[in-house]
KEKE-3310 file (N, C-alpha, C; in steps of 0.2 Angstrom, whole numbers, plus 5000, padded with zeros to 4 digits):
npx = (4753:4740:4741:4751:4744:4735:4743:4748:4736:4732:4742:4739:4726:4729:4737:4728:4720:4729:4730:4717:4718:4724:4727:4721:4729:4747:4759:4770:4763:4753:4761:4766:4755:4752:4762:4759:4746:4750:4756:4746:4747:4757:4754:4750:4762:4772:4781:4779:4790:4796:4800:4792:4801:4810:4808:4816:4829:4838:4849:4858:4862:4866:4861:4848:4845:4848:4838:4827:4829:4828:4814:4808:4810:4805:4791:4787:4790:4782:4769:4767:4769:4758:4748:4750:4751:4742:4737:4741:4752:4761:4763:4770:4782:4787:4789:4801:4810:4815:4826:4835:4838:4844:4856:4861:4864:4874:4884:4886:4884:4891:4885:4881:4874:4863:4862:4848:4842:4846:4840:4826:4826:4829:4817:4807:4811:4809:4796:4791:4796:4788:4775:4777:4783:4793:4797:4786:4776:4774:4785:4784:4785:4779:4783:4797:4796:4791:4801:4811:4805:4806:4820:4823:4815:4822:4835:4830:4827:4840:4846:4838:4842:4856:4854:4849:4852:4846:4835:4824:4808:4800:4810:4814:4802:4800:4809:4803:4792:4797:4805:4796:4789:4798:4806:4796:4788:4796:4798:4785:4781:4782:4771:4760:4743:4728:4718:4703:4690:4679:4680:4693:4701:4697:4702:4716:4718:4714:4725:4737:4734:4732:4744:4753:4746:4748:4762:4763:4757:4765:4777:4772:4769:4782:4787:4781:4782:4792:4803:4802:4789:4781:4784:4778:4764:4765:4761:4748:4745:4746:4735:4725:4728:4725:4711:4706:4710:4702:4689:4687:4694:4691:4700:4704:4713:4726:4730:4743:4748:4742:4750:4763:4761:4758:4771:4779:4773:4776:4790:4791:4785:4795:4806:4801:4800:4813:4818:4811:4816:4829:4828:4823:4833:4843:4836:4836:4850:4853:4845:4852:4864:4861:4857:4869:4877:4870:4872:4886:4887:4880:4889:4901:4896:4894:4907:4913:4906:4911:4924:4923:4918:4929:4939:4935)
npy = (5014:5018:5016:5025:5037:5036:5038:5051:5058:5054:5061:5074:5076:5074:5084:5094:5091:5094:5108:5112:5111:5122:5134:5126:5116:5115:5115:5105:5096:5092:5085:5075:5067:5063:5054:5045:5039:5034:5022:5013:5008:4999:4984:4981:4983:4975:4960:4942:4936:4946:4956:4967:4974:4977:4989:4998:4993:4994:4988:4998:5009:5023:5029:5026:5034:5047:5048:5048:5060:5069:5067:5071:5085:5088:5085:5093:5106:5106:5105:5117:5126:5123:5127:5141:5145:5146:5131:5128:5137:5133:5119:5122:5127:5116:5107:5110:5101:5091:5099:5101:5087:5084:5093:5088:5074:5076:5082:5073:5060:5059:5058:5059:5072:5077:5089:5091:5087:5097:5108:5105:5106:5120:5125:5121:5129:5142:5141:5141:5153:5162:5159:5163:5176:5185:5200:5207:5201:5199:5189:5176:5167:5155:5152:5150:5138:5129:5129:5123:5111:5105:5104:5095:5084:5081:5077:5066:5058:5056:5049:5038:5032:5029:5020:5009:4996:4991:4979:4976:4980:4986:4993:5003:5010:5012:5022:5034:5035:5035:5046:5057:5055:5055:5067:5078:5075:5079:5092:5097:5097:5109:5116:5108:5103:5094:5087:5094:5090:5079:5082:5088:5077:5068:5075:5074:5061:5059:5066:5059:5045:5046:5051:5040:5030:5035:5034:5020:5016:5022:5014:5002:5005:5008:4996:4990:4997:5007:5020:5032:5032:5031:5044:5053:5055:5064:5078:5078:5080:5094:5098:5093:5101:5114:5112:5109:5121:5130:5126:5121:5129:5141:5150:5161:5160:5169:5173:5173:5163:5152:5152:5150:5137:5130:5131:5124:5111:5108:5107:5095:5086:5087:5082:5069:5064:5064:5055:5044:5042:5039:5027:5019:5018:5012:5000:4995:4994:4984:4973:4972:4968:4955:4948:4948:4941:4929:4925:4924:4913:4903:4903:4898:4885:4879:4879:4871:4859:4856:4854:4843:4834:4834:4828:4815)
npz = (5152:5156:5170:5173:5170:5180:5191:5190:5191:5204:5211:5208:5213:5227:5230:5229:5240:5250:5249:5252:5266:5270:5283:5292:5298:5303:5290:5291:5299:5291:5281:5289:5293:5281:5278:5288:5284:5272:5275:5273:5260:5260:5261:5248:5241:5247:5244:5245:5250:5257:5272:5284:5291:5282:5278:5285:5285:5273:5259:5254:5263:5264:5252:5255:5266:5260:5251:5259:5266:5256:5252:5263:5263:5251:5253:5264:5259:5247:5251:5258:5248:5239:5247:5247:5234:5218:5210:5196:5196:5206:5202:5190:5194:5201:5190:5186:5190:5180:5175:5186:5188:5176:5177:5189:5186:5176:5184:5195:5191:5180:5167:5150:5141:5128:5115:5112:5124:5133:5126:5128:5142:5143:5137:5146:5157:5152:5150:5164:5168:5160:5166:5179:5178:5184:5192:5186:5193:5210:5220:5232:5248:5245:5231:5233:5241:5232:5223:5231:5233:5220:5218:5229:5225:5213:5219:5225:5214:5209:5219:5219:5207:5209:5219:5212:5212:5223:5227:5235:5237:5247:5254:5245:5244:5258:5262:5257:5265:5279:5279:5277:5289:5300:5299:5297:5308:5319:5316:5317:5331:5339:5334:5333:5332:5337:5324:5321:5317:5307:5293:5291:5295:5284:5273:5276:5275:5262:5256:5260:5257:5243:5238:5241:5234:5221:5220:5221:5209:5200:5202:5197:5184:5179:5179:5168:5157:5145:5152:5145:5140:5151:5157:5149:5152:5163:5161:5161:5174:5175:5168:5177:5187:5183:5180:5193:5200:5194:5195:5208:5218:5213:5206:5194:5179:5170:5152:5150:5159:5153:5141:5146:5152:5140:5134:5143:5141:5128:5130:5137:5128:5118:5125:5127:5113:5110:5119:5114:5101:5104:5112:5102:5093:5100:5102:5089:5086:5095:5089:5077:5081:5087:5075:5068:5077:5076:5063:5063:5072:5064:5053:5060:5063:5051:5046:5056:5053:5040:5043:5050:5041:5031:5039:5040)
capx = (4751:4735:4744:4755:4739:4732:4747:4748:4729:4732:4746:4736:4721:4732:4739:4722:4718:4734:4728:4711:4720:4727:4724:4718:4735:4753:4761:4773:4759:4750:4765:4767:4750:4752:4766:4755:4741:4754:4757:4740:4748:4762:4752:4750:4769:4776:4781:4778:4797:4799:4798:4790:4807:4814:4807:4821:4835:4840:4856:4862:4859:4868:4856:4841:4845:4848:4831:4822:4829:4825:4807:4805:4810:4800:4784:4785:4790:4777:4763:4767:4769:4751:4744:4751:4750:4737:4739:4746:4758:4765:4765:4774:4789:4789:4791:4808:4814:4820:4832:4839:4840:4849:4862:4864:4866:4880:4889:4887:4884:4895:4881:4882:4868:4863:4859:4841:4840:4847:4835:4820:4826:4828:4810:4804:4813:4806:4789:4791:4797:4782:4770:4779:4784:4796:4797:4780:4772:4778:4786:4783:4788:4777:4788:4803:4795:4790:4808:4814:4802:4808:4827:4823:4813:4828:4839:4827:4828:4847:4847:4835:4846:4862:4852:4846:4854:4841:4830:4818:4803:4799:4816:4814:4796:4800:4813:4799:4787:4801:4807:4790:4787:4803:4807:4790:4786:4801:4797:4778:4780:4781:4765:4755:4736:4725:4713:4697:4684:4680:4682:4700:4703:4696:4707:4722:4718:4715:4732:4742:4733:4733:4751:4756:4744:4752:4769:4762:4755:4771:4781:4769:4770:4788:4789:4778:4783:4799:4803:4800:4782:4778:4785:4774:4757:4766:4758:4741:4745:4745:4728:4721:4729:4721:4704:4705:4711:4697:4682:4687:4697:4689:4706:4705:4720:4727:4732:4751:4749:4741:4755:4768:4759:4759:4778:4781:4770:4781:4797:4790:4784:4802:4810:4798:4802:4820:4819:4808:4821:4835:4827:4822:4840:4846:4833:4838:4857:4853:4843:4857:4870:4859:4857:4876:4879:4867:4876:4893:4886:4879:4896:4905:4893:4895:4914:4914:4903:4915:4930:4922:4918:4936:4943:4933)
capy = (5021:5019:5016:5032:5043:5036:5040:5058:5060:5054:5066:5081:5077:5074:5091:5098:5090:5098:5115:5112:5111:5128:5137:5121:5113:5117:5111:5100:5091:5089:5081:5070:5063:5060:5048:5040:5036:5031:5015:5009:5005:4994:4977:4980:4983:4969:4953:4937:4935:4952:4957:4974:4977:4979:4997:5002:4990:4993:4986:5004:5014:5030:5031:5026:5040:5053:5048:5050:5067:5073:5066:5075:5092:5089:5084:5099:5112:5106:5106:5124:5129:5123:5131:5148:5147:5142:5124:5128:5140:5128:5114:5124:5127:5109:5104:5112:5095:5088:5103:5099:5081:5084:5095:5083:5068:5078:5083:5068:5053:5060:5056:5063:5075:5079:5096:5091:5087:5104:5112:5103:5109:5127:5127:5121:5134:5147:5141:5143:5161:5165:5158:5167:5183:5189:5208:5209:5199:5198:5182:5175:5161:5149:5151:5147:5132:5125:5128:5118:5104:5103:5102:5089:5078:5079:5074:5059:5054:5054:5044:5031:5029:5026:5014:5005:4989:4989:4975:4975:4986:4989:4997:5009:5014:5014:5028:5039:5036:5037:5053:5061:5054:5057:5074:5082:5074:5083:5099:5099:5097:5115:5119:5103:5103:5088:5088:5096:5088:5074:5085:5088:5070:5066:5079:5071:5054:5060:5068:5054:5039:5047:5052:5034:5027:5037:5031:5013:5016:5023:5008:4997:5007:5008:4989:4987:5001:5011:5026:5038:5032:5033:5051:5057:5058:5069:5084:5078:5083:5101:5099:5092:5107:5119:5111:5110:5128:5134:5124:5119:5135:5148:5154:5162:5160:5173:5170:5171:5157:5146:5152:5146:5130:5127:5130:5118:5105:5108:5105:5088:5083:5087:5077:5062:5062:5063:5048:5038:5041:5036:5020:5015:5017:5007:4993:4993:4992:4977:4968:4971:4964:4949:4945:4947:4935:4923:4924:4921:4906:4899:4902:4893:4879:4877:4878:4865:4853:4855:4852:4836:4830:4833:4824:4808)
capz = (5152:5161:5177:5174:5170:5186:5196:5190:5193:5211:5214:5207:5218:5233:5231:5230:5247:5255:5248:5256:5273:5272:5288:5297:5301:5301:5284:5293:5302:5285:5278:5294:5293:5274:5279:5292:5279:5266:5277:5271:5254:5261:5260:5241:5238:5250:5241:5250:5253:5261:5279:5285:5294:5277:5277:5289:5284:5266:5258:5253:5269:5262:5247:5258:5270:5256:5248:5265:5268:5250:5252:5269:5261:5246:5255:5268:5254:5242:5255:5259:5241:5237:5252:5246:5227:5214:5208:5190:5197:5210:5198:5185:5197:5202:5184:5185:5192:5175:5174:5191:5187:5171:5180:5194:5182:5173:5189:5200:5188:5174:5162:5144:5140:5122:5114:5112:5131:5136:5123:5131:5149:5142:5135:5152:5161:5149:5152:5171:5168:5158:5171:5185:5176:5190:5191:5184:5198:5216:5222:5239:5251:5241:5226:5236:5243:5226:5220:5235:5232:5214:5220:5233:5221:5209:5223:5226:5208:5208:5224:5216:5201:5212:5223:5207:5214:5229:5224:5240:5235:5253:5256:5241:5246:5265:5263:5256:5271:5285:5278:5279:5296:5305:5298:5298:5314:5323:5315:5319:5338:5342:5332:5332:5335:5335:5319:5325:5314:5302:5287:5291:5294:5277:5269:5278:5272:5254:5254:5262:5254:5236:5237:5241:5228:5215:5220:5219:5202:5196:5202:5193:5177:5176:5178:5163:5151:5145:5156:5141:5139:5158:5159:5145:5155:5168:5159:5163:5180:5175:5166:5183:5192:5180:5182:5201:5202:5192:5198:5216:5222:5210:5205:5187:5176:5164:5146:5150:5162:5148:5137:5150:5152:5133:5133:5147:5138:5122:5132:5139:5121:5115:5128:5125:5107:5110:5122:5110:5096:5107:5113:5095:5090:5105:5100:5082:5087:5098:5084:5072:5085:5088:5069:5067:5081:5073:5056:5065:5074:5058:5049:5064:5063:5044:5046:5060:5049:5034:5046:5052:5034:5028:5043:5038)
cpx = (4745:4737:4747:4750:4736:4736:4747:4741:4729:4736:4743:4730:4723:4735:4733:4720:4723:4732:4722:4712:4723:4723:4721:4724:4741:4756:4765:4769:4755:4754:4766:4762:4749:4756:4763:4750:4744:4755:4752:4742:4753:4760:4752:4757:4773:4775:4781:4785:4800:4796:4796:4796:4811:4814:4813:4828:4837:4847:4860:4859:4860:4862:4849:4840:4844:4841:4826:4823:4826:4817:4804:4805:4805:4793:4782:4785:4784:4770:4762:4766:4762:4747:4744:4750:4744:4741:4744:4752:4763:4768:4770:4782:4791:4791:4798:4813:4818:4826:4837:4842:4845:4856:4865:4867:4873:4886:4891:4888:4888:4891:4882:4875:4868:4861:4852:4838:4840:4842:4828:4820:4825:4821:4806:4805:4810:4799:4787:4791:4791:4776:4771:4779:4787:4798:4791:4775:4776:4779:4786:4786:4785:4781:4794:4802:4794:4797:4812:4812:4805:4816:4827:4820:4818:4833:4837:4828:4835:4849:4844:4839:4853:4860:4848:4847:4849:4835:4823:4814:4801:4804:4815:4808:4797:4804:4808:4794:4791:4803:4802:4788:4791:4804:4802:4788:4790:4799:4790:4777:4778:4774:4759:4749:4732:4719:4706:4690:4685:4682:4690:4703:4703:4701:4714:4723:4718:4722:4737:4741:4734:4740:4754:4753:4747:4759:4769:4761:4761:4776:4779:4770:4777:4791:4786:4779:4789:4798:4800:4792:4778:4779:4780:4768:4758:4762:4751:4740:4743:4738:4723:4722:4725:4713:4702:4705:4705:4690:4682:4689:4695:4694:4706:4712:4720:4730:4739:4752:4747:4747:4761:4767:4760:4767:4781:4779:4775:4787:4796:4789:4791:4806:4807:4800:4809:4822:4817:4813:4827:4834:4826:4829:4844:4843:4835:4845:4857:4850:4848:4863:4867:4859:4864:4879:4876:4871:4883:4892:4885:4885:4900:4903:4895:4903:4916:4912:4908:4922:4929:4921:4925:4940:4941:4936)
cpy = (5023:5020:5023:5038:5042:5039:5048:5061:5060:5059:5073:5082:5077:5081:5096:5097:5094:5105:5116:5113:5117:5132:5133:5118:5116:5112:5105:5094:5088:5083:5074:5065:5060:5054:5043:5036:5032:5024:5010:5005:4999:4987:4976:4980:4977:4963:4948:4935:4941:4953:4965:4978:4979:4987:5001:4998:4988:4991:4992:5009:5021:5033:5031:5033:5047:5054:5050:5057:5071:5072:5070:5082:5093:5089:5091:5105:5112:5107:5114:5128:5129:5126:5139:5150:5144:5136:5124:5132:5136:5122:5116:5125:5120:5105:5106:5106:5092:5092:5101:5092:5080:5087:5091:5077:5070:5078:5077:5061:5053:5057:5061:5065:5078:5086:5096:5091:5094:5109:5111:5106:5117:5129:5127:5127:5141:5147:5143:5150:5164:5164:5163:5175:5187:5196:5211:5207:5198:5191:5182:5169:5154:5147:5148:5140:5127:5124:5123:5111:5101:5101:5096:5083:5076:5075:5066:5055:5051:5048:5037:5028:5026:5020:5009:4997:4986:4985:4974:4982:4990:4994:5004:5013:5016:5021:5034:5040:5038:5044:5058:5061:5057:5065:5079:5081:5078:5090:5102:5100:5103:5118:5114:5104:5097:5090:5089:5092:5082:5076:5085:5081:5067:5069:5076:5065:5054:5061:5062:5048:5040:5048:5045:5030:5029:5034:5023:5012:5017:5017:5003:4999:5007:5001:4986:4991:5005:5017:5032:5038:5034:5040:5055:5060:5063:5076:5084:5080:5090:5102:5098:5098:5113:5119:5112:5117:5132:5132:5123:5125:5141:5153:5155:5162:5165:5170:5169:5165:5151:5146:5148:5139:5126:5126:5124:5111:5103:5105:5097:5084:5082:5082:5070:5060:5060:5056:5042:5037:5037:5029:5016:5014:5012:5000:4991:4991:4985:4972:4967:4967:4957:4945:4944:4941:4929:4920:4921:4914:4901:4897:4897:4886:4875:4875:4871:4858:4851:4852:4844:4831:4828:4828:4816:4806)
cpz = (5156:5168:5178:5174:5177:5192:5196:5192:5201:5214:5214:5213:5225:5235:5232:5238:5252:5254:5252:5264:5275:5277:5294:5301:5298:5295:5286:5296:5296:5282:5282:5293:5286:5274:5283:5287:5274:5268:5274:5264:5254:5259:5252:5237:5241:5246:5247:5254:5257:5268:5280:5288:5288:5275:5280:5289:5277:5265:5257:5257:5267:5258:5250:5262:5266:5253:5253:5266:5262:5250:5257:5266:5256:5248:5259:5263:5250:5245:5256:5253:5239:5241:5250:5239:5224:5212:5202:5192:5201:5206:5192:5187:5198:5196:5182:5187:5187:5174:5179:5190:5182:5174:5185:5191:5179:5179:5193:5197:5182:5168:5156:5142:5133:5121:5115:5120:5134:5133:5127:5138:5148:5141:5142:5156:5159:5150:5159:5171:5166:5163:5177:5184:5182:5188:5189:5190:5204:5218:5230:5242:5247:5235:5228:5238:5237:5223:5224:5234:5225:5215:5224:5229:5216:5212:5224:5220:5207:5213:5222:5211:5204:5216:5218:5209:5220:5226:5229:5239:5242:5256:5252:5243:5254:5266:5262:5262:5277:5284:5280:5286:5301:5305:5299:5305:5320:5322:5317:5326:5341:5340:5331:5335:5332:5330:5323:5323:5309:5295:5286:5291:5287:5272:5270:5275:5265:5252:5255:5257:5246:5234:5236:5236:5222:5214:5218:5212:5197:5196:5197:5186:5175:5175:5171:5156:5151:5149:5152:5140:5146:5160:5155:5148:5161:5167:5160:5170:5180:5173:5172:5187:5189:5181:5189:5203:5200:5195:5205:5220:5219:5209:5197:5185:5170:5158:5146:5154:5157:5143:5140:5150:5145:5132:5137:5144:5132:5124:5134:5133:5118:5118:5127:5118:5106:5113:5118:5104:5098:5109:5107:5092:5094:5103:5094:5082:5090:5094:5079:5075:5085:5081:5067:5071:5078:5067:5058:5068:5069:5054:5053:5063:5056:5044:5050:5056:5043:5037:5048:5046:5031:5033:5042:5032)
residu = (MET:ALA:LEU:ALA:PHE:GLY:ALA:TYR:SER:ALA:PHE:ALA:ILE:SER:ASP:ALA:PHE:SER:LYS:LEU:LEU:ASP:GLY:SER:LEU:ASP:PRO:PHE:GLU:VAL:ALA:PHE:PHE:GLY:GLY:VAL:PHE:GLY:PHE:LEU:ILE:LEU:PRO:PHE:ILE:ARG:LYS:PRO:THR:GLU:SER:TYR:LEU:ASP:ILE:VAL:ARG:PRO:LYS:LEU:ARG:GLY:MET:TRP:LEU:LEU:ARG:ALA:VAL:CYS:VAL:PHE:VAL:ALA:THR:ALA:ALA:SER:VAL:LYS:ALA:PHE:MET:LEU:LEU:SER:MET:PRO:GLU:ALA:LEU:SER:ILE:THR:PHE:LEU:MET:PRO:LEU:PHE:VAL:THR:ILE:LEU:SER:VAL:VAL:LEU:LEU:LYS:GLU:LYS:VAL:THR:PHE:TRP:ALA:TRP:LEU:ALA:VAL:ALA:LEU:GLY:PHE:ALA:GLY:VAL:LEU:ILE:VAL:LEU:ARG:PRO:GLY:VAL:ARG:PRO:LEU:ASN:LEU:GLY:HIS:LEU:CYS:ALA:LEU:MET:ALA:ALA:CYS:ALA:ASN:ALA:GLY:SER:VAL:ILE:ALA:TYR:ARG:ILE:ALA:SER:LYS:GLU:THR:VAL:ARG:LEU:SER:LEU:PHE:GLY:SER:SER:LEU:MET:GLY:ALA:LEU:VAL:GLY:ASN:GLY:LEU:LEU:MET:ILE:ALA:HIS:ALA:THR:TRP:PRO:SER:ASN:THR:LYS:ILE:TRP:PHE:TYR:LEU:PHE:GLY:TYR:GLY:PHE:LEU:THR:ALA:LEU:GLY:GLN:LEU:CYS:MET:MET:LEU:ALA:THR:ALA:ARG:ALA:PRO:ALA:ASN:ARG:VAL:ALA:LEU:PRO:GLN:TYR:SER:GLN:MET:ALA:TRP:GLY:VAL:ALA:LEU:SER:TYR:PHE:LEU:PHE:LYS:GLN:PRO:LEU:ASP:ARG:TRP:THR:PHE:VAL:GLY:ILE:ALA:VAL:LEU:THR:ALA:SER:GLY:MET:LEU:ASN:TRP:ILE:ARG:GLN:ARG:ILE:ARG:TYR:GLU:LYS:MET:ALA:MET:LYS:GLU:ARG:LEU:GLU:ARG:LEU:LYS:ALA:ARG:LYS:ILE:ALA:LYS:GLY:ASN:LEU:LYS:ALA:ALA:LYS:LYS:THR:ALA:LEU:SER:ALA:ARG)
# end
């Protein structure tokens, strides 16, 4: 849980660094340098038996490529969204990712989704609508970019699920870095400018390194705790967004934004409770099956002993 909280804190602060770069660099260039500084995390991920070449030679090439494309779209779109919108507004749209994951998991993975899962998704969507209030407030390119980032992140999650047999961590992490580097690198060529001062370099480093650090913390967290527990601290990212928006960027928030954030948080809590109940039921079923198997084994052992005694 501590690693998960650290991961979402790193993500929120990295988003703030990208917003601080608004007007200084092209969004594609920011996302590109984010990938460059993300390479500093690789020594902490690499296992002794892995080679750095594993970054570009995965076992499942199709899923690696899909994940790289999704990460490229997500990084470029999210950088632009945070430049144009307040942090809570951009985060509220990117929190639509669970909705798209649910839909894609039904369509592509043929997974069964319960009523409570759909209810949590609907609550999250309602919370986003309250924050945005379309028709009352004008929508702009930033909202579209945040929506694209949510869709691309959902695609990345689905690709990760399909590629779950990929055991080399460098391959899994490498797709995130290479997608940002190649895709954004090609698109930034026409408008690229060399960072002019130390402050811009510091912001770029903060954005790239903290994004990669957040991904590392998430990998470590998911290896130590169930997915439902790791997902719960995600809403601390919204708290960071509200605090940074108010204190760092001096952007006041109206009461409807807070209402929408509260509904979003409620949807996340409902989803967490649903997942917790589901995993507890699965654990109870496994325990009962183990007890049943032990009883059967003991019965077989007794029967075998009786047979042996009668044979004498």
